[in-house]
MARBAMAR-402372 format. One line per field, with one value per residue: residue number from 1; residue in one letter; x, y, z of N, C-alpha, C in turn. Coordinates in steps of 0.001 Angstrom, whole numbers, plus 500000, padded with zeros to 6 digits. Layout:
pos: (NUM; ...);
code: (A; ...);
n.x: (X; ...);
n.y: (Y; ...);
n.z: (Z; ...);
ca.x: (X; ...);
ca.y: (Y; ...);
ca.z: (Z; ...);
c.x: (X; ...);
c.y: (Y; ...);
c.z: (Z; ...);
***
This chain:
pos: (1; 2; 3; 4; 5; 6; 7; 8; 9; 10; 11; 12; 13; 14; 15; 16; 17; 18; 19; 20; 21; 22; 23; 24; 25; 26; 27; 28; 29; 30; 31; 32; 33; 34; 35; 36; 37; 38; 39; 40; 41; 42; 43; 44; 45; 46; 47; 48; 49; 50; 51; 52; 53; 54; 55; 56; 57; 58; 59; 60; 61; 62; 63; 64; 65; 66; 67; 68; 69; 70; 71; 72; 73; 74; 75; 76; 77; 78; 79; 80; 81; 82; 83; 84; 85; 86; 87; 88; 89; 90; 91; 92; 93; 94; 95; 96; 97; 98; 99; 100; 101; 102; 103);
code: (M; S; D; H; P; N; T; Q; A; V; N; L; K; P; L; I; G; A; W; L; A; L; M; L; L; T; L; L; S; V; A; L; S; H; W; W; V; V; D; V; R; W; L; A; I; V; V; A; A; I; V; W; L; K; G; W; L; V; A; R; A; F; I; E; S; R; T; A; M; P; F; I; R; Y; L; L; N; A; F; M; A; L; A; P; V; A; L; V; L; T; G; F; F; G; R; D; F; A; R; W; T; T; L);
n.x: (176802; 179930; 181084; 183705; 186663; 188414; 191347; 194848; 196696; 199376; 202700; 204576; 207016; 209446; 209745; 210023; 212349; 214142; 214043; 215093; 217663; 218583; 218639; 220600; 222823; 223068; 223722; 226158; 227635; 227797; 229190; 231616; 232553; 233188; 235099; 237077; 240385; 242328; 243708; 241710; 240834; 240459; 238216; 236232; 235823; 234695; 232374; 231172; 230577; 228687; 226709; 226013; 224984; 222805; 221277; 220744; 219207; 216949; 216033; 215402; 213587; 211662; 211209; 210924; 212611; 213344; 211158; 210824; 210986; 213721; 215234; 214535; 215413; 218158; 218749; 218134; 220036; 222368; 222001; 222089; 224755; 226052; 226316; 228031; 230364; 230963; 231511; 233873; 235588; 235639; 236776; 239411; 240349; 239680; 240024; 240689; 238518; 236422; 237093; 236780; 234043; 232842; 231266);
n.y: (729085; 730676; 733935; 734603; 734341; 731344; 731252; 730849; 731286; 733582; 733283; 735682; 735932; 734702; 736378; 738930; 738499; 738009; 740499; 742156; 741072; 741780; 744575; 744814; 743767; 745690; 747960; 747013; 746937; 749680; 750603; 749199; 750372; 752900; 752554; 750847; 749869; 748441; 747426; 748681; 747086; 744574; 744982; 744694; 741937; 741325; 742910; 741753; 739228; 739962; 741026; 738716; 737177; 738766; 738593; 735838; 735692; 737223; 735650; 733243; 733978; 735799; 735364; 732707; 730552; 727974; 726388; 726319; 724963; 722786; 723719; 726446; 727291; 726851; 728709; 731081; 731029; 731211; 733741; 735283; 735071; 736640; 739473; 739596; 738415; 740236; 742477; 741676; 741301; 743921; 745206; 744169; 744198; 746692; 748777; 747199; 745422; 747218; 748085; 745707; 745342; 747405; 748776);
n.z: (335037; 335168; 335980; 335930; 334037; 333120; 334385; 335082; 338083; 338340; 339283; 340634; 341898; 340762; 338510; 339624; 341076; 338959; 337710; 339734; 339864; 337322; 337615; 339629; 338278; 336293; 337831; 338814; 336435; 335823; 338075; 337793; 335442; 336314; 338353; 337490; 337443; 336207; 333021; 330422; 328353; 329455; 330906; 329049; 328849; 331339; 331264; 329025; 330053; 331966; 330294; 328873; 330996; 331759; 329417; 329468; 331808; 331047; 328921; 330235; 332313; 331262; 328502; 328578; 327725; 328396; 328008; 325337; 321977; 321081; 318814; 318622; 321129; 320803; 318748; 320113; 322176; 320625; 319504; 321837; 322415; 320588; 321146; 323524; 322407; 320378; 321975; 323305; 321111; 320152; 322345; 322416; 319791; 318591; 316488; 314233; 314201; 313791; 311238; 309803; 309925; 308546; 305645);
ca.x: (177938; 180744; 181417; 185158; 187313; 189240; 192754; 195761; 197387; 200761; 203634; 205420; 208302; 210601; 209875; 210565; 213742; 214920; 214119; 216053; 219003; 218945; 218988; 221886; 223865; 223227; 224488; 227523; 228278; 228096; 230243; 232873; 233040; 233726; 236194; 237989; 241727; 243179; 243602; 240314; 240481; 239976; 236849; 235329; 235483; 233780; 231102; 230580; 229989; 227474; 225714; 225515; 224166; 221540; 220507; 220280; 218103; 215766; 215542; 214814; 212475; 210623; 210909; 210674; 213336; 213461; 209993; 210792; 211497; 215191; 215783; 214331; 216310; 219509; 218865; 218132; 221350; 223353; 221778; 222563; 226219; 226601; 226705; 229266; 231515; 231285; 232138; 235257; 236344; 235824; 237698; 240790; 240720; 238730; 240201; 240599; 237139; 235616; 237416; 236205; 232577; 232319; 230958);
ca.y: (729679; 731547; 735230; 734742; 733476; 730280; 731648; 730339; 732311; 733786; 733473; 736815; 735917; 734539; 737555; 740022; 738133; 738240; 741949; 742684; 740641; 742628; 745898; 744709; 743611; 746997; 748793; 746487; 747395; 751111; 750731; 748742; 751333; 754074; 752262; 749837; 750451; 747597; 747718; 748795; 745970; 743458; 745310; 744169; 740547; 741352; 743449; 740734; 738206; 740528; 741111; 737367; 736781; 739493; 737971; 734540; 735945; 737643; 734499; 732238; 734466; 736538; 734727; 731305; 729752; 726574; 725646; 726421; 723819; 722821; 724554; 727846; 727518; 726937; 730010; 732122; 731005; 731730; 735181; 735896; 735047; 737595; 740745; 739469; 738165; 741510; 743342; 741243; 741622; 745366; 745583; 743780; 744490; 747742; 749387; 746158; 744922; 748253; 748067; 744494; 745378; 748508; 748429);
ca.z: (334376; 335999; 335386; 335899; 333052; 333675; 334246; 336094; 338860; 337927; 340380; 340265; 342608; 339859; 337647; 340438; 341343; 337741; 337504; 340705; 339434; 336184; 338134; 340316; 337261; 335650; 338759; 338826; 335200; 335968; 339085; 337206; 334453; 337004; 339263; 336950; 337419; 335378; 331591; 330008; 327466; 330262; 331324; 328021; 329181; 332480; 330783; 328143; 330921; 332559; 329217; 328621; 332139; 331669; 328340; 329938; 332748; 330279; 328160; 331135; 333133; 330556; 327217; 328935; 326744; 328808; 327518; 323871; 321239; 321098; 317748; 319021; 322256; 320238; 318072; 321134; 322829; 319671; 319411; 323080; 322433; 319628; 321764; 324312; 321529; 319734; 322980; 323529; 319901; 320111; 323415; 322137; 318400; 318252; 315164; 313208; 314170; 313138; 309809; 309222; 309916; 307752; 304253);
c.x: (178647; 181047; 182920; 185746; 188205; 190709; 193574; 196408; 198845; 201607; 204634; 206794; 209493; 210823; 210479; 212025; 214636; 215092; 215129; 217481; 219476; 219357; 220339; 223033; 224116; 224043; 225933; 228289; 228693; 229235; 231592; 233427; 233654; 234996; 237159; 239373; 242701; 242977; 242141; 239896; 239939; 238589; 235846; 234922; 234480; 232401; 230412; 229940; 228694; 226368; 225139; 224595; 222818; 220664; 219940; 219109; 216826; 215171; 214851; 213551; 211338; 210242; 210572; 211320; 213418; 212273; 209888; 211298; 213019; 215801; 215677; 215263; 217755; 219719; 218931; 219481; 222442; 223224; 222294; 224083; 226821; 227099; 227950; 230509; 231936; 231946; 233601; 236111; 236625; 236829; 239152; 241265; 239831; 238849; 240061; 239176; 236215; 235851; 236783; 234692; 232010; 232104; 232010);
c.y: (730649; 732841; 735421; 733819; 732453; 730605; 731033; 731503; 732381; 734026; 734548; 736793; 735679; 735747; 738735; 739745; 738373; 739734; 742569; 742294; 741480; 744031; 745868; 744554; 744922; 747926; 748323; 746947; 748864; 751313; 750294; 749750; 752570; 753762; 751200; 750455; 749650; 748023; 747657; 747643; 744796; 743724; 744772; 742733; 740497; 741848; 742447; 739626; 738699; 740622; 739735; 736905; 737487; 738920; 736631; 734703; 736338; 736457; 733490; 732751; 735064; 735912; 733253; 730356; 728278; 725735; 725667; 725125; 723919; 723712; 726036; 728194; 727674; 728289; 731159; 732177; 731547; 733246; 735886; 735940; 736110; 738884; 740602; 739212; 739457; 742475; 742969; 741565; 743116; 745817; 745290; 744171; 745600; 748293; 748348; 745642; 745937; 748279; 746853; 744575; 746553; 748065; 748952);
c.z: (335297; 335250; 335233; 334833; 333754; 333423; 335354; 336824; 338415; 339173; 339970; 340928; 341681; 338948; 338399; 340778; 340140; 337489; 338471; 340337; 338248; 336646; 338843; 339320; 336520; 336545; 338859; 337586; 335309; 336963; 338520; 336204; 335118; 337785; 338755; 336811; 336571; 333923; 331136; 329089; 328257; 330811; 330318; 328317; 330329; 332044; 329858; 328964; 331560; 331512; 328920; 329751; 332117; 330551; 328741; 330907; 332020; 329530; 329069; 331812; 332318; 329216; 327413; 327932; 327131; 328359; 325995; 323243; 321171; 320012; 318103; 320178; 321772; 319546; 319073; 321850; 321913; 319547; 320658; 323142; 321521; 320283; 322641; 323456; 320838; 320719; 323213; 322309; 319800; 321169; 323080; 320738; 317849; 316846; 314059; 313069; 313507; 311635; 309138; 309060; 309138; 306317; 303315);
***
């Protein structure tokens, strides 16, 4: 009998790469918010794209969505789309969108 449990080795390179990409995207978001000179409403589209990309990275690298059943993968993708859509709606229709979402 072996004293070591039968475990598989984990390759950390994709996880570290995803983590570094998340950090770079976060720094890009902060930099854009400080130095964006065009209309602020258009910044919402750029930030929404970054938020979606970060969600996609988390889903692929950490939640392992590519190995999930198709229904679960579909729900996860739909959920990841909610925040970017809300950001764009808020950026372009802030007051109206806030009024629509209040009780």
